N, C-alpha and C positions, 0 to 999 in steps of 0.2 A: 396455064399456069396450074399448077399442082393442086390437085384440093386440098389438101393441108395448107396451101400459103394463102386460098382464098376463103379457108374458115377462118382464118388468124386474122385476113385484111377487113372480115366485114365486122369481126368482134371487136378488133380495135377502131374501125370508122363507130359502131355505136358506143363504145366508151366514151369516146372524145366528146360526143353528144349529149353523153350523159355528165361527163365534166365541164362543159359549157353550160347546161342549167346547175348543174348546182354551186359554180361561181354567182351565176345574177342571183340564186337565194340567196347565198351567203352576204352579198353586194346589196342587198335589199332587207336584210333582217330587221333593220330599225327605220324601214319604211313604212308609214302609216297605211293600214288599209291593205298591202302588199299580200297577195296570195300565191305561195311558192306552186311553183312546176313542178311537175314528175315526170318521167319519162319511161318507158318502157318499148319492146321491139314487138311490131306485129308479125304476123303470119306472114313469109314472104311466099310468091309464088313458081318456085324455082328451086333447085337444088345447088348443092355445092359444085358439083361436077358442071351444072349448066352454068352457074355463074364465074367456073374457071374459064369456061368456053368465049364466054362474053369477053373476056378480059383479051384473052388469046386473039379474039374478033379484031379489037380495038388498037392491038399493037401498030397496025399498018396507019393508023389515022396521026393528023398531028395533035402535038403535045394537048393544046389549048381544048381539041374537040374529045381528046379522050377522057380529059378532067370532066367534060361537060356529062358524055356518056356511061362515065362510071358511078356522078352522083344522081342519076337517074336510074340508075339499074340497082342502087345499095337497098339494101332492106330500108323501107321505110318504117320511122319512128313513131309511135303516138305519142304524142306530148299533151298532158292535160294539167288543168289547173285545179290545187286542191280546195277545193272550194268550202272549207270548216272554218269556221268564225275565227279569229284570234282573240288573245284577251285584250280589256279594254282599261286606258289609264285615265284618271282626269285630270284636266287642263285646266279647266275654270273658266274657259271661255266660251262666250254666249252664243259662240258662230262655229263651234267645234263641237260635230255632231257623230257618232260614232252607231254603228248595227249591232246588235249585241245576237243577233240572230240570223235567218238566209235572206239573201235580196240584195240588190245594187239601187243607187240612186242612178235617178237616170239625168245629163247633161246633153247638151246641145252644142256640137260642133258644126264646123262649116259643111263636114261632109253628110251632117244627119246625126241621130242620137247616139250617145254611145253612154255607158256605164261602168259603176268605179263605188268603191267600197272609201274611199278619202274624202273625208267629213268637215276637213280642215277649211271650211267657205268662208267667204268672205261677201263687204256688200259695197258694190261696185257705185263708181261717179254717179250713174243712171238710177241708185237705191236698189239695183238687181241682187238677188243672192244668187254668187258665183261661186265656182272654186278657186284655188290656187292661183291657175292658166287663166281664171279669168271666163271661163266657158259658164252658161247662164246655167242654173240648176233646177229641175222642172220640177214643178207642182203639178196634180192633177187637174189644174184649167189651164196651165203653161207657165209660163215665168213668175218668179217669185218677186213681187217687188215690195219693200219696208220702206217706211218712212225715220227709223233709224234703225243701227246698231247694235242694240242687244235685246231682240226677242225673244220668246219662251217659246219654247217646242216642247211637245208634251213626247208618251213615249208609243202615238202612232204617226207621227209626223205635223198636226196644227200645228200651225206659226202662228202664234198673237205678237202682234205690237210690244208684250209686254208682260209678265207674271201677274199686273193688276187686273190688268183686262179678263184674265181666266179667273180668278176669283168672283168677276163680276159677269161669268158667264158670257161674253161678245163672243160675235162669231169670229172665227179665224179669218185671216186675210187670203190664206193658203195651207194647204197639204204636201209636204213632200210625197214626191210619189216616189212608192218603192216598188221594185219589179224581182221577178224571178225568171233566169231563162229556164224554156223548156228542157230542153235538153245541154248540161253544161259542158259535154264533149265537144259541142261546137261550139265554145267559143273562141274571140282570137285576141289576143294582145296590140294593143294599138300604140301602147308606151305610155308616160305620165299617169299610170294607174287606171288607163280607162280599155274597157271590153267592148268588142262586137261580138255579135252570134248570126249563124246564119239561121238558126230558128227563130221563133217570137217567143215575146216574154209575155210574161202574165202578170199583172197584179195581185200584190197579197194582200191578204185580207186585212183588216185592223186586226183580229185577233194574231197574226201571227209576225205582225210589225212589232220590233222591237228596239226602238230609236232612244237612246241617252244623249240628252244634252249637258255638253262640258266635259264631253270625252270625247277620246280618238282611240279607234281601234287598232292595238299594233298588229304587227306581221304575225303571220302565222309558222313563219321559219321557225323550226329548232335549230338554234345552231351547230349544238353536237351529234344531233343528228346526222346534219349536211357534212359535217368534217367528218365524221365515221363512214358516210356513202361516197367523200371523197378521197379518203384513203384506200375502202375498199376497190374501188375504180380506178385509182395510180395504179394498185398493185396488180390487177387483172390485166391493165395494158401492158404493163412490164412483163406479165406473162405469158402475156400474147407475142409479144415482140422478140422474147427469148426464143419460144417455139418456131417463131417464123426465122429469126437468124441461123440457129439450131439448124434446125431442118434444111435450112441455103448452105449448111456448109455441110452439112449429110451427104446433099446431093455434088456438092462439089468434091467432095473425096470420093464417090463412089464414080465422077466422069474421070478426077485422074487415075484410079486403079486400072477402070475399062482401057485406058489410054495407055501404062505400061501392060498390059496385058496383050494389047496390041501390035 
């Protein structure tokens, strides 16, 4: 494969990945607690000439094997999560909780702990504080069990059975666990607003926790910014496509001219 076509193929592949991420961000622009994905190309360990040689070497392979091999040799893309907090909106619901600062709530799944910023909590039949998917919300001492569905939650996550109890300085039944990953780049999306990470999570100090009861965090997606990025990426993709088609036409004309001369 010619180097020009190899470069065009690399660029178009990157653009397709960017469009997928932008589409996901736009689809979740109204999802509470959603954090947008960003994408960038990582440095690759081979040149365009080496990449074209890889493509040429795969021509003798079956179609399915060529597709798999091509995906493995494509430039890897760095997908990261934009961890900046979104704005918060009032809901008036006592079980809605928003993080106005850094951190993630810890919930327990069948595969182990996971982390989320979606604070639309509920109380299940067993009295546990759970997410909308029914996953238990973890406190510093384990699962949070309540006797009612109208608790009071202060700014550091202490959970009281009622607001009157706070005024009487009673002991909280639990404190919602708020953790921060040591490396946000290692976070992986699990779906339903959940994350996991290869690295460890550390508990935030009370002075760093900013919990607001009766609020939900908005997505940090800027729809206008995403639309601009979508248009820019589409135009770049179309430009690379025109380059590939134009170069192919030019090569075809050159071959025909050589045939006429011979």
